[in-house]
KOLKELO-70961 format. One record per residue (C-alpha): x, z, y. Coordinates in Angstrom, 3 decimals, always signed. Layout:
<rs>
<r><u>X</u><w>Z</w><v>Y</v></r>
...
</rs>
This chain:
<rs>
<r><u>+16.151</u><w>+8.198</w><v>+2.283</v></r>
<r><u>+15.624</u><w>+11.338</w><v>+1.252</v></r>
<r><u>+17.572</u><w>+12.527</w><v>+3.565</v></r>
<r><u>+15.567</u><w>+16.119</w><v>+4.541</v></r>
<r><u>+15.410</u><w>+16.739</w><v>+0.907</v></r>
<r><u>+17.372</u><w>+19.882</w><v>+0.839</v></r>
<r><u>+16.849</u><w>+21.085</w><v>+4.276</v></r>
<r><u>+13.158</u><w>+23.066</w><v>+2.001</v></r>
<r><u>+13.793</u><w>+26.578</w><v>+0.776</v></r>
<r><u>+13.208</u><w>+25.071</w><v>-3.292</v></r>
<r><u>+14.510</u><w>+28.370</w><v>-4.748</v></r>
<r><u>+11.589</u><w>+29.779</w><v>-2.684</v></r>
<r><u>+9.300</u><w>+27.659</w><v>-4.260</v></r>
<r><u>+7.529</u><w>+28.459</w><v>-7.490</v></r>
<r><u>+6.115</u><w>+25.907</w><v>-10.163</v></r>
<r><u>+5.568</u><w>+26.022</w><v>-13.857</v></r>
<r><u>+8.242</u><w>+27.477</w><v>-15.042</v></r>
<r><u>+10.056</u><w>+29.418</w><v>-12.081</v></r>
<r><u>+11.593</u><w>+28.883</w><v>-9.372</v></r>
<r><u>+11.483</u><w>+25.293</w><v>-8.324</v></r>
<r><u>+15.704</u><w>+24.511</w><v>-7.653</v></r>
<r><u>+15.458</u><w>+21.600</w><v>-10.444</v></r>
<r><u>+12.573</u><w>+19.729</w><v>-8.283</v></r>
<r><u>+15.274</u><w>+17.957</w><v>-6.278</v></r>
<r><u>+17.356</u><w>+16.545</w><v>-8.097</v></r>
<r><u>+14.435</u><w>+15.202</w><v>-10.146</v></r>
<r><u>+12.978</u><w>+13.739</w><v>-7.279</v></r>
<r><u>+16.826</u><w>+12.235</w><v>-6.273</v></r>
<r><u>+16.828</u><w>+10.317</w><v>-9.701</v></r>
<r><u>+13.718</u><w>+8.215</w><v>-9.206</v></r>
<r><u>+15.962</u><w>+6.680</w><v>-6.805</v></r>
<r><u>+17.891</u><w>+5.547</w><v>-11.041</v></r>
<r><u>+18.614</u><w>+2.319</w><v>-11.793</v></r>
<r><u>+18.815</u><w>+3.389</w><v>-14.888</v></r>
<r><u>+15.319</u><w>+3.437</w><v>-16.732</v></r>
<r><u>+15.871</u><w>+6.208</w><v>-19.086</v></r>
<r><u>+16.529</u><w>+8.630</w><v>-16.241</v></r>
<r><u>+13.515</u><w>+7.896</w><v>-14.258</v></r>
<r><u>+10.756</u><w>+8.495</w><v>-17.444</v></r>
<r><u>+13.225</u><w>+11.926</w><v>-17.767</v></r>
<r><u>+12.828</u><w>+12.331</w><v>-14.027</v></r>
<r><u>+8.815</u><w>+11.486</w><v>-13.523</v></r>
<r><u>+8.745</u><w>+13.601</w><v>-17.696</v></r>
<r><u>+10.118</u><w>+16.838</w><v>-15.556</v></r>
<r><u>+8.480</u><w>+16.658</w><v>-12.203</v></r>
<r><u>+5.006</u><w>+15.888</w><v>-14.309</v></r>
<r><u>+6.010</u><w>+19.027</w><v>-16.432</v></r>
<r><u>+7.205</u><w>+21.924</w><v>-13.895</v></r>
<r><u>+4.662</u><w>+20.958</w><v>-10.289</v></r>
<r><u>+1.722</u><w>+19.092</w><v>-12.698</v></r>
<r><u>+2.087</u><w>+20.932</w><v>-15.496</v></r>
<r><u>-1.089</u><w>+20.073</w><v>-17.575</v></r>
<r><u>-2.767</u><w>+19.865</w><v>-14.816</v></r>
<r><u>-2.068</u><w>+22.341</w><v>-12.625</v></r>
<r><u>-0.450</u><w>+22.693</w><v>-9.380</v></r>
<r><u>+1.535</u><w>+25.430</w><v>-7.681</v></r>
<r><u>+3.648</u><w>+26.669</w><v>-4.631</v></r>
<r><u>+6.201</u><w>+23.673</w><v>-4.911</v></r>
<r><u>+4.077</u><w>+20.830</w><v>-5.969</v></r>
<r><u>+2.927</u><w>+19.803</w><v>-2.093</v></r>
<r><u>+6.651</u><w>+20.872</w><v>-0.808</v></r>
<r><u>+7.620</u><w>+17.423</w><v>-3.055</v></r>
<r><u>+4.594</u><w>+15.443</w><v>-2.229</v></r>
<r><u>+6.365</u><w>+14.048</w><v>+1.422</v></r>
<r><u>+10.117</u><w>+12.575</w><v>-0.504</v></r>
<r><u>+7.581</u><w>+11.657</w><v>-3.641</v></r>
<r><u>+6.091</u><w>+9.861</w><v>-0.822</v></r>
<r><u>+9.034</u><w>+8.005</w><v>+1.116</v></r>
<r><u>+9.658</u><w>+6.800</w><v>-2.778</v></r>
<r><u>+6.468</u><w>+4.996</w><v>-2.827</v></r>
<r><u>+6.783</u><w>+3.893</w><v>+1.398</v></r>
<r><u>+10.580</u><w>+1.826</w><v>+0.023</v></r>
<r><u>+10.169</u><w>-0.481</w><v>-1.504</v></r>
<r><u>+13.950</u><w>-0.259</w><v>-3.352</v></r>
<r><u>+12.658</u><w>+2.406</w><v>-5.188</v></r>
<r><u>+12.079</u><w>+0.993</w><v>-8.583</v></r>
<r><u>+8.792</u><w>+1.376</w><v>-10.497</v></r>
<r><u>+7.058</u><w>+2.822</w><v>-7.496</v></r>
<r><u>+3.594</u><w>+2.515</w><v>-8.888</v></r>
<r><u>+5.029</u><w>+5.196</w><v>-11.903</v></r>
<r><u>+5.017</u><w>+7.204</w><v>-8.227</v></r>
<r><u>+1.594</u><w>+6.738</w><v>-7.165</v></r>
<r><u>+0.730</u><w>+8.045</w><v>-10.216</v></r>
<r><u>+2.020</u><w>+10.815</w><v>-10.110</v></r>
<r><u>+1.252</u><w>+11.436</w><v>-6.737</v></r>
<r><u>-2.399</u><w>+10.610</w><v>-7.402</v></r>
<r><u>-2.675</u><w>+13.457</w><v>-10.180</v></r>
<r><u>-1.058</u><w>+15.553</w><v>-7.763</v></r>
<r><u>-3.685</u><w>+15.309</w><v>-5.730</v></r>
<r><u>-7.225</u><w>+15.099</w><v>-8.303</v></r>
<r><u>-5.535</u><w>+16.266</w><v>-11.524</v></r>
<r><u>-7.192</u><w>+14.590</w><v>-14.085</v></r>
<r><u>-9.782</u><w>+11.970</w><v>-12.133</v></r>
<r><u>-11.511</u><w>+11.507</w><v>-16.177</v></r>
<r><u>-13.435</u><w>+15.173</w><v>-15.386</v></r>
<r><u>-14.307</u><w>+13.904</w><v>-11.725</v></r>
<r><u>-16.293</u><w>+10.862</w><v>-12.565</v></r>
<r><u>-18.490</u><w>+9.428</w><v>-12.087</v></r>
<r><u>-19.822</u><w>+11.638</w><v>-8.841</v></r>
<r><u>-16.224</u><w>+11.597</w><v>-7.615</v></r>
<r><u>-14.393</u><w>+13.741</w><v>-5.919</v></r>
<r><u>-15.540</u><w>+16.970</w><v>-4.579</v></r>
<r><u>-13.806</u><w>+17.764</w><v>-1.795</v></r>
<r><u>-16.643</u><w>+19.633</w><v>+0.440</v></r>
<r><u>-16.414</u><w>+22.176</w><v>-3.401</v></r>
<r><u>-12.865</u><w>+22.421</w><v>-3.489</v></r>
<r><u>-12.193</u><w>+23.177</w><v>-0.011</v></r>
<r><u>-14.996</u><w>+25.972</w><v>-0.387</v></r>
<r><u>-13.385</u><w>+27.675</w><v>-3.952</v></r>
<r><u>-9.667</u><w>+27.196</w><v>-1.378</v></r>
<r><u>-11.018</u><w>+29.329</w><v>+0.922</v></r>
<r><u>-8.670</u><w>+32.126</w><v>+1.236</v></r>
<r><u>-6.476</u><w>+31.126</w><v>-1.099</v></r>
<r><u>-3.225</u><w>+31.099</w><v>+1.817</v></r>
<r><u>-3.602</u><w>+34.640</w><v>+2.740</v></r>
<r><u>-3.022</u><w>+34.859</w><v>-1.604</v></r>
<r><u>-0.213</u><w>+33.349</w><v>-1.613</v></r>
<r><u>+0.862</u><w>+35.053</w><v>+1.444</v></r>
<r><u>+0.752</u><w>+38.232</w><v>-0.618</v></r>
<r><u>+1.814</u><w>+37.033</w><v>-3.302</v></r>
<r><u>+5.300</u><w>+36.272</w><v>-1.184</v></r>
<r><u>+5.311</u><w>+39.787</w><v>-0.340</v></r>
<r><u>+5.192</u><w>+41.002</w><v>-3.709</v></r>
<r><u>+7.358</u><w>+38.764</w><v>-5.119</v></r>
<r><u>+10.150</u><w>+39.509</w><v>-2.432</v></r>
<r><u>+9.471</u><w>+43.296</w><v>-2.766</v></r>
<r><u>+10.154</u><w>+42.427</w><v>-6.813</v></r>
<r><u>+13.171</u><w>+40.697</w><v>-6.588</v></r>
<r><u>+14.181</u><w>+43.225</w><v>-4.459</v></r>
<r><u>+14.272</u><w>+45.522</w><v>-6.874</v></r>
<r><u>+16.196</u><w>+43.481</w><v>-9.100</v></r>
<r><u>+18.638</u><w>+41.771</w><v>-6.658</v></r>
<r><u>+22.247</u><w>+42.508</w><v>-8.936</v></r>
<r><u>+19.762</u><w>+40.874</w><v>-12.384</v></r>
<r><u>+21.247</u><w>+37.400</w><v>-13.461</v></r>
<r><u>+18.434</u><w>+34.997</w><v>-11.918</v></r>
<r><u>+20.415</u><w>+31.920</w><v>-12.978</v></r>
<r><u>+17.396</u><w>+30.678</w><v>-15.463</v></r>
<r><u>+14.589</u><w>+28.703</w><v>-13.790</v></r>
<r><u>+11.612</u><w>+30.304</w><v>-16.353</v></r>
<r><u>+9.068</u><w>+33.240</w><v>-15.253</v></r>
<r><u>+10.508</u><w>+35.532</w><v>-17.090</v></r>
<r><u>+13.815</u><w>+35.542</w><v>-14.834</v></r>
<r><u>+11.545</u><w>+35.154</w><v>-11.952</v></r>
<r><u>+8.196</u><w>+37.484</w><v>-12.771</v></r>
<r><u>+7.562</u><w>+38.450</w><v>-8.781</v></r>
<r><u>+5.053</u><w>+35.691</w><v>-8.317</v></r>
<r><u>+4.286</u><w>+35.913</w><v>-12.009</v></r>
<r><u>+4.375</u><w>+40.360</w><v>-12.130</v></r>
<r><u>+0.967</u><w>+39.071</w><v>-8.855</v></r>
<r><u>-0.944</u><w>+36.977</w><v>-10.555</v></r>
<r><u>-1.192</u><w>+39.576</w><v>-13.270</v></r>
<r><u>-2.843</u><w>+41.800</w><v>-10.936</v></r>
<r><u>-4.964</u><w>+39.013</w><v>-9.650</v></r>
<r><u>-9.242</u><w>+38.582</w><v>-10.466</v></r>
<r><u>-9.874</u><w>+35.207</w><v>-12.401</v></r>
<r><u>-11.731</u><w>+34.468</w><v>-9.093</v></r>
<r><u>-8.541</u><w>+35.746</w><v>-7.011</v></r>
<r><u>-6.821</u><w>+33.492</w><v>-9.786</v></r>
<r><u>-8.856</u><w>+30.834</w><v>-9.307</v></r>
<r><u>-8.710</u><w>+30.547</w><v>-5.602</v></r>
<r><u>-4.863</u><w>+30.484</w><v>-5.392</v></r>
<r><u>-4.808</u><w>+27.824</w><v>-7.912</v></r>
<r><u>-7.210</u><w>+25.628</w><v>-6.071</v></r>
<r><u>-5.423</u><w>+26.542</w><v>-2.763</v></r>
<r><u>-2.303</u><w>+25.011</w><v>-4.482</v></r>
<r><u>-4.057</u><w>+21.701</w><v>-5.334</v></r>
<r><u>-5.638</u><w>+21.644</w><v>-2.097</v></r>
<r><u>-2.705</u><w>+21.576</w><v>+0.041</v></r>
<r><u>-1.479</u><w>+18.723</w><v>-2.678</v></r>
<r><u>-4.790</u><w>+16.892</w><v>-2.005</v></r>
<r><u>-3.409</u><w>+16.980</w><v>+1.648</v></r>
<r><u>-0.244</u><w>+16.673</w><v>+1.517</v></r>
<r><u>-0.843</u><w>+13.244</w><v>-0.574</v></r>
<r><u>-3.661</u><w>+12.549</w><v>+2.130</v></r>
<r><u>-0.954</u><w>+11.891</w><v>+4.481</v></r>
<r><u>+0.030</u><w>+8.904</w><v>+2.428</v></r>
<r><u>-3.144</u><w>+7.483</w><v>+2.610</v></r>
<r><u>-2.151</u><w>+4.755</w><v>+5.381</v></r>
<r><u>+1.164</u><w>+3.691</w><v>+2.710</v></r>
<r><u>-1.500</u><w>+3.465</w><v>-0.262</v></r>
<r><u>-3.817</u><w>+0.858</w><v>+2.225</v></r>
<r><u>-0.568</u><w>-1.220</w><v>+2.920</v></r>
<r><u>+0.174</u><w>-1.416</w><v>-0.746</v></r>
<r><u>-3.105</u><w>-3.343</w><v>-1.422</v></r>
<r><u>-0.686</u><w>-6.147</w><v>-0.517</v></r>
<r><u>+2.823</u><w>-5.787</w><v>-2.223</v></r>
<r><u>+3.187</u><w>-8.827</w><v>-4.394</v></r>
<r><u>+3.078</u><w>-6.044</w><v>-7.734</v></r>
<r><u>+0.214</u><w>-6.142</w><v>-8.941</v></r>
<r><u>+0.157</u><w>-2.746</w><v>-11.099</v></r>
<r><u>+1.428</u><w>-1.344</w><v>-7.424</v></r>
<r><u>-1.752</u><w>-2.787</w><v>-5.829</v></r>
<r><u>-3.897</u><w>-1.378</w><v>-8.868</v></r>
<r><u>-2.811</u><w>+2.506</w><v>-8.511</v></r>
<r><u>-3.049</u><w>+2.517</w><v>-4.509</v></r>
<r><u>-6.612</u><w>+1.209</w><v>-5.085</v></r>
<r><u>-7.445</u><w>+4.098</w><v>-7.322</v></r>
<r><u>-5.681</u><w>+6.318</w><v>-4.925</v></r>
<r><u>-7.826</u><w>+5.556</w><v>-2.106</v></r>
<r><u>-10.732</u><w>+6.069</w><v>-4.224</v></r>
<r><u>-10.103</u><w>+9.917</w><v>-3.812</v></r>
<r><u>-10.549</u><w>+10.515</w><v>-0.422</v></r>
<r><u>-14.311</u><w>+10.375</w><v>+0.864</v></r>
<r><u>-13.694</u><w>+11.267</w><v>+4.384</v></r>
<r><u>-11.420</u><w>+8.080</w><v>+4.713</v></r>
<r><u>-14.292</u><w>+6.035</w><v>+3.636</v></r>
<r><u>-14.459</u><w>+4.187</w><v>+7.086</v></r>
<r><u>-10.644</u><w>+2.819</w><v>+6.938</v></r>
<r><u>-10.329</u><w>+2.844</w><v>+3.182</v></r>
<r><u>-13.025</u><w>+0.630</w><v>+2.637</v></r>
<r><u>-12.090</u><w>-3.084</w><v>+4.200</v></r>
<r><u>-8.852</u><w>-3.244</w><v>+2.370</v></r>
<r><u>-10.106</u><w>-2.325</w><v>-0.803</v></r>
<r><u>-13.240</u><w>-4.703</w><v>+0.281</v></r>
<r><u>-10.134</u><w>-7.309</w><v>+0.521</v></r>
<r><u>-8.705</u><w>-5.628</w><v>-2.488</v></r>
<r><u>-12.542</u><w>-6.737</w><v>-4.518</v></r>
<r><u>-11.541</u><w>-10.077</w><v>-4.731</v></r>
<r><u>-7.648</u><w>-10.100</w><v>-5.606</v></r>
<r><u>-6.894</u><w>-12.723</w><v>-7.889</v></r>
<r><u>-5.551</u><w>-9.668</w><v>-10.446</v></r>
<r><u>-9.096</u><w>-8.685</w><v>-12.689</v></r>
<r><u>-7.448</u><w>-4.846</w><v>-12.643</v></r>
<r><u>-6.955</u><w>-5.140</w><v>-8.962</v></r>
<r><u>-10.087</u><w>-5.977</w><v>-8.615</v></r>
<r><u>-12.377</u><w>-4.004</w><v>-10.643</v></r>
<r><u>-10.492</u><w>-0.900</w><v>-9.705</v></r>
<r><u>-10.916</u><w>-1.903</w><v>-5.804</v></r>
<r><u>-14.506</u><w>-2.310</w><v>-6.697</v></r>
<r><u>-15.156</u><w>+1.077</w><v>-8.555</v></r>
<r><u>-12.638</u><w>+2.940</w><v>-5.499</v></r>
<r><u>-15.640</u><w>+1.042</w><v>-3.919</v></r>
<r><u>-18.657</u><w>+3.530</w><v>-5.213</v></r>
<r><u>-16.280</u><w>+6.566</w><v>-5.730</v></r>
<r><u>-16.188</u><w>+6.581</w><v>-1.696</v></r>
<r><u>-20.238</u><w>+6.866</w><v>-1.450</v></r>
<r><u>-21.846</u><w>+6.260</w><v>+1.152</v></r>
<r><u>-24.768</u><w>+3.875</w><v>+1.901</v></r>
<r><u>-23.625</u><w>+0.171</w><v>+1.399</v></r>
<r><u>-23.388</u><w>-1.471</w><v>+4.703</v></r>
<r><u>-24.318</u><w>-5.459</w><v>+4.182</v></r>
<r><u>-20.805</u><w>-6.547</w><v>+3.384</v></r>
<r><u>-20.190</u><w>-4.027</w><v>+0.828</v></r>
<r><u>-23.432</u><w>-5.117</w><v>-0.525</v></r>
<r><u>-22.614</u><w>-8.656</w><v>-0.815</v></r>
<r><u>-19.203</u><w>-8.136</w><v>-2.136</v></r>
<r><u>-20.437</u><w>-6.153</w><v>-4.829</v></r>
<r><u>-23.450</u><w>-8.639</w><v>-5.365</v></r>
<r><u>-21.226</u><w>-11.420</w><v>-5.788</v></r>
<r><u>-18.768</u><w>-9.517</w><v>-7.995</v></r>
<r><u>-21.276</u><w>-9.239</w><v>-10.110</v></r>
<r><u>-21.238</u><w>-12.742</w><v>-10.737</v></r>
<r><u>-17.897</u><w>-13.026</w><v>-11.438</v></r>
<r><u>-16.788</u><w>-14.825</w><v>-14.274</v></r>
<r><u>-14.156</u><w>-11.710</w><v>-15.101</v></r>
<r><u>-16.049</u><w>-9.305</w><v>-17.637</v></r>
<r><u>-13.628</u><w>-6.509</w><v>-15.886</v></r>
<r><u>-14.745</u><w>-7.555</w><v>-13.084</v></r>
<r><u>-18.313</u><w>-7.094</w><v>-13.603</v></r>
<r><u>-18.098</u><w>-3.746</w><v>-15.077</v></r>
<r><u>-16.230</u><w>-2.423</w><v>-11.364</v></r>
<r><u>-19.214</u><w>-3.887</w><v>-9.399</v></r>
<r><u>-21.673</u><w>-2.381</w><v>-11.657</v></r>
<r><u>-19.565</u><w>+1.261</w><v>-11.173</v></r>
<r><u>-19.893</u><w>+0.372</w><v>-8.669</v></r>
<r><u>-23.587</u><w>+0.262</w><v>-7.818</v></r>
<r><u>-24.897</u><w>+2.414</w><v>-10.272</v></r>
<r><u>-22.593</u><w>+5.168</w><v>-8.316</v></r>
<r><u>-24.391</u><w>+3.732</w><v>-4.459</v></r>
<r><u>-27.441</u><w>+2.776</w><v>-5.390</v></r>
<r><u>-28.325</u><w>+5.081</w><v>-8.292</v></r>
<r><u>-31.938</u><w>+4.431</w><v>-9.507</v></r>
<r><u>-31.815</u><w>+1.979</w><v>-7.240</v></r>
<r><u>-29.278</u><w>-0.443</w><v>-8.529</v></r>
<r><u>-31.008</u><w>-3.442</w><v>-9.582</v></r>
<r><u>-31.532</u><w>-4.512</w><v>-13.285</v></r>
<r><u>-28.263</u><w>-6.608</w><v>-13.253</v></r>
<r><u>-25.846</u><w>-3.839</w><v>-12.965</v></r>
<r><u>-27.802</u><w>-1.912</w><v>-15.591</v></r>
<r><u>-26.889</u><w>-4.801</w><v>-17.819</v></r>
<r><u>-23.554</u><w>-5.015</w><v>-17.565</v></r>
<r><u>-23.163</u><w>-1.477</w><v>-18.126</v></r>
<r><u>-25.278</u><w>-1.346</w><v>-21.356</v></r>
<r><u>-23.166</u><w>-4.877</w><v>-22.748</v></r>
<r><u>-19.859</u><w>-2.603</w><v>-22.479</v></r>
<r><u>-21.709</u><w>+0.069</w><v>-24.464</v></r>
<r><u>-22.182</u><w>-2.427</w><v>-26.544</v></r>
<r><u>-18.887</u><w>-3.407</w><v>-27.111</v></r>
<r><u>-15.610</u><w>-2.517</w><v>-29.272</v></r>
<r><u>-12.951</u><w>-4.277</w><v>-26.643</v></r>
<r><u>-13.674</u><w>-2.197</w><v>-24.181</v></r>
<r><u>-10.310</u><w>-0.312</w><v>-23.632</v></r>
<r><u>-8.512</u><w>-2.118</w><v>-20.764</v></r>
<r><u>-5.212</u><w>-0.207</w><v>-20.245</v></r>
<r><u>-4.391</u><w>-1.702</w><v>-16.874</v></r>
<r><u>-7.563</u><w>-0.021</w><v>-15.225</v></r>
<r><u>-6.528</u><w>+3.871</w><v>-14.591</v></r>
<r><u>-9.773</u><w>+5.019</w><v>-14.205</v></r>
<r><u>-10.533</u><w>+6.760</w><v>-17.113</v></r>
<r><u>-7.579</u><w>+6.143</w><v>-19.077</v></r>
<r><u>-8.999</u><w>+2.996</w><v>-19.244</v></r>
<r><u>-11.619</u><w>+3.265</w><v>-21.592</v></r>
<r><u>-14.274</u><w>+1.218</w><v>-19.841</v></r>
<r><u>-16.664</u><w>+1.380</w><v>-22.515</v></r>
<r><u>-16.964</u><w>+5.592</w><v>-21.474</v></r>
<r><u>-16.925</u><w>+5.321</w><v>-17.854</v></r>
<r><u>-19.647</u><w>+2.612</w><v>-18.502</v></r>
<r><u>-21.613</u><w>+4.771</w><v>-19.920</v></r>
<r><u>-21.161</u><w>+7.901</w><v>-17.699</v></r>
<r><u>-22.286</u><w>+5.569</w><v>-15.024</v></r>
<r><u>-25.687</u><w>+4.550</w><v>-16.195</v></r>
<r><u>-26.981</u><w>+8.122</w><v>-16.100</v></r>
<r><u>-26.715</u><w>+7.522</w><v>-13.081</v></r>
<r><u>-29.194</u><w>+4.712</w><v>-12.932</v></r>
<r><u>-32.173</u><w>+7.551</w><v>-13.313</v></r>
<r><u>-34.570</u><w>+8.121</w><v>-16.463</v></r>
<r><u>-35.906</u><w>+4.649</w><v>-16.181</v></r>
<r><u>-33.124</u><w>+3.308</w><v>-18.368</v></r>
<r><u>-32.714</u><w>+6.310</w><v>-20.094</v></r>
<r><u>-34.320</u><w>+4.996</w><v>-23.386</v></r>
<r><u>-32.437</u><w>+2.010</w><v>-23.301</v></r>
<r><u>-29.036</u><w>+4.100</w><v>-22.774</v></r>
<r><u>-30.288</u><w>+6.410</w><v>-25.025</v></r>
<r><u>-30.438</u><w>+3.657</w><v>-27.950</v></r>
<r><u>-27.145</u><w>+2.096</w><v>-26.955</v></r>
<r><u>-25.054</u><w>+5.051</w><v>-26.948</v></r>
<r><u>-27.149</u><w>+6.354</w><v>-30.634</v></r>
<r><u>-25.635</u><w>+2.899</w><v>-32.161</v></r>
<r><u>-22.417</u><w>+3.292</w><v>-30.329</v></r>
<r><u>-21.693</u><w>+6.788</w><v>-31.515</v></r>
<r><u>-20.872</u><w>+6.483</w><v>-35.615</v></r>
<r><u>-18.331</u><w>+3.931</w><v>-34.858</v></r>
<r><u>-16.206</u><w>+5.590</w><v>-32.523</v></r>
<r><u>-13.547</u><w>+8.712</w><v>-32.252</v></r>
<r><u>-11.894</u><w>+10.971</w><v>-30.430</v></r>
<r><u>-11.587</u><w>+10.541</w><v>-26.991</v></r>
<r><u>-13.613</u><w>+6.742</w><v>-26.724</v></r>
<r><u>-16.160</u><w>+8.929</w><v>-29.006</v></r>
<r><u>-16.552</u><w>+12.127</w><v>-26.254</v></r>
<r><u>-18.031</u><w>+10.230</w><v>-23.295</v></r>
<r><u>-20.120</u><w>+8.378</w><v>-25.140</v></r>
<r><u>-22.055</u><w>+12.023</w><v>-26.902</v></r>
<r><u>-21.506</u><w>+13.420</w><v>-24.067</v></r>
<r><u>-23.665</u><w>+11.973</w><v>-22.293</v></r>
<r><u>-26.072</u><w>+11.389</w><v>-25.001</v></r>
<r><u>-26.603</u><w>+15.051</w><v>-24.848</v></r>
<r><u>-27.158</u><w>+15.321</w><v>-21.209</v></r>
<r><u>-29.980</u><w>+12.776</w><v>-21.463</v></r>
<r><u>-31.328</u><w>+15.105</w><v>-24.822</v></r>
<r><u>-30.697</u><w>+18.476</w><v>-23.537</v></r>
<r><u>-31.573</u><w>+19.124</w><v>-20.117</v></r>
<r><u>-30.999</u><w>+22.674</w><v>-20.555</v></r>
<r><u>-29.077</u><w>+24.262</w><v>-23.682</v></r>
<r><u>-31.681</u><w>+25.608</w><v>-26.846</v></r>
<r><u>-32.256</u><w>+29.432</w><v>-26.569</v></r>
<r><u>-30.737</u><w>+30.890</w><v>-29.825</v></r>
<r><u>-32.318</u><w>+30.494</w><v>-32.926</v></r>
<r><u>-34.337</u><w>+27.586</w><v>-32.171</v></r>
<r><u>-35.445</u><w>+25.732</w><v>-35.327</v></r>
<r><u>-34.627</u><w>+22.153</w><v>-36.052</v></r>
<r><u>-38.542</u><w>+21.803</w><v>-35.993</v></r>
<r><u>-38.430</u><w>+22.959</w><v>-32.890</v></r>
<r><u>-36.966</u><w>+20.226</w><v>-30.995</v></r>
<r><u>-38.387</u><w>+16.798</w><v>-29.868</v></r>
<r><u>-37.599</u><w>+13.260</w><v>-31.315</v></r>
<r><u>-34.968</u><w>+12.031</w><v>-28.880</v></r>
<r><u>-33.500</u><w>+15.964</w><v>-29.949</v></r>
<r><u>-33.460</u><w>+15.647</w><v>-33.847</v></r>
<r><u>-32.298</u><w>+11.790</w><v>-33.432</v></r>
<r><u>-29.011</u><w>+12.817</w><v>-31.693</v></r>
<r><u>-28.060</u><w>+16.005</w><v>-33.955</v></r>
<r><u>-28.856</u><w>+14.030</w><v>-37.167</v></r>
<r><u>-26.569</u><w>+11.421</w><v>-35.990</v></r>
<r><u>-23.939</u><w>+13.313</w><v>-34.515</v></r>
<r><u>-24.015</u><w>+14.760</w><v>-38.135</v></r>
<r><u>-23.319</u><w>+11.476</w><v>-39.444</v></r>
<r><u>-20.499</u><w>+10.312</w><v>-36.912</v></r>
<r><u>-17.673</u><w>+12.106</w><v>-38.406</v></r>
<r><u>-15.246</u><w>+10.482</w><v>-35.396</v></r>
<r><u>-16.637</u><w>+12.559</w><v>-32.834</v></r>
<r><u>-15.457</u><w>+15.357</w><v>-34.418</v></r>
<r><u>-11.753</u><w>+14.797</w><v>-34.047</v></r>
<r><u>-12.087</u><w>+15.963</w><v>-30.544</v></r>
<r><u>-11.921</u><w>+19.793</w><v>-29.962</v></r>
<r><u>-13.299</u><w>+19.950</w><v>-26.400</v></r>
<r><u>-16.906</u><w>+18.094</w><v>-28.506</v></r>
<r><u>-16.875</u><w>+21.519</w><v>-29.484</v></r>
<r><u>-17.204</u><w>+23.282</w><v>-25.779</v></r>
<r><u>-20.419</u><w>+20.938</w><v>-25.726</v></r>
<r><u>-21.947</u><w>+21.933</w><v>-28.981</v></r>
<r><u>-21.489</u><w>+25.625</w><v>-27.768</v></r>
<r><u>-22.582</u><w>+24.546</w><v>-24.020</v></r>
<r><u>-25.904</u><w>+23.255</w><v>-25.854</v></r>
<r><u>-26.454</u><w>+25.857</w><v>-28.266</v></r>
<r><u>-25.716</u><w>+23.811</w><v>-31.573</v></r>
<r><u>-23.720</u><w>+24.741</w><v>-34.460</v></r>
<r><u>-20.360</u><w>+24.048</w><v>-34.312</v></r>
<r><u>-19.218</u><w>+22.118</w><v>-36.888</v></r>
<r><u>-20.069</u><w>+18.540</w><v>-38.128</v></r>
<r><u>-20.959</u><w>+20.558</w><v>-41.571</v></r>
<r><u>-23.088</u><w>+23.356</w><v>-40.120</v></r>
<r><u>-24.962</u><w>+20.782</w><v>-37.561</v></r>
<r><u>-25.386</u><w>+18.495</w><v>-40.823</v></r>
<r><u>-27.685</u><w>+21.431</w><v>-42.886</v></r>
<r><u>-29.379</u><w>+22.632</w><v>-39.378</v></r>
<r><u>-31.206</u><w>+19.080</w><v>-39.498</v></r>
<r><u>-31.093</u><w>+19.240</w><v>-43.043</v></r>
<r><u>-33.444</u><w>+22.691</w><v>-42.319</v></r>
</rs>
């Protein structure tokens, strides 16, 4: 186990805080019998090779060893390690909903990143030669400025390309573990089965291999596993074959509400406007629920209501009026992260395009005016700073007070 960990020249790799020399011991610590040591190591790895969702040069190099840990039944809390692997692959999954992983776009954005990295390594080596007499004990960008200084020379598009390349390398490295993940769908640990189904959801190019075991997991006795597998089936995309259609239809009749939720999410993704009334009614029902948090389901951080609202948008304009009314009814009683996806879907329905600067309230249509009045009366929406980005994008007032004044005018 981890026999080749020290064959990697970690000092030549960088992460969020500089040289990656701390990574090997952190990976080894994930095998510790002490939960406190494991938690500290996991926290450190999230901070340095997955810093606020960003992947770095060292991220992909850490993946094969994390895969070793996940594959070994002797590793404690493999579900937590698999959770880290999935985030290294895709970033924050809630940002990819309801459409799934945009792999083609990612590959296009990352094209040429390998050449930028090669230039950065040469830049770093030159800088290291100049500073070879300086103390280099600290693993920090200030003490290891080569690649950091190189980043300062890049145009924003080049920097985006380089970091997209780091992320793509991590995505592909995690993809090497897909056969292991598929096998974990039969593990006795329900948390690990759920984590495996979640990981499989983001690899559409492996749909043909991933679909059969996910269909088996869709009837799991643990509802969180079944629901997660159903959503994963939807995110893999493609035209549903007879077996998939039958599985989704059976799940929509399941007595477990979260399983019906998962089936409805999958139906909306795979069939879009052609999804049946049962799926639409199920999703609408979830947008009206107060008890819509289910932490055991990893999608959208367990916010099933918010995901249902996003999925309903996939059903097209035919159900837009019913969805819009449901969203307006929910907004005043939600706050923070629960309110944001509901508000965003409502904005997308009401505002196909951002408002031109200086648009008077009286020039808005009925749907747009109704939404702004509700937003002006919904303090909970404004508790999360992210909402201001959406308000700015749509040309709307950026505070609750200004929005109320705009509506009065």
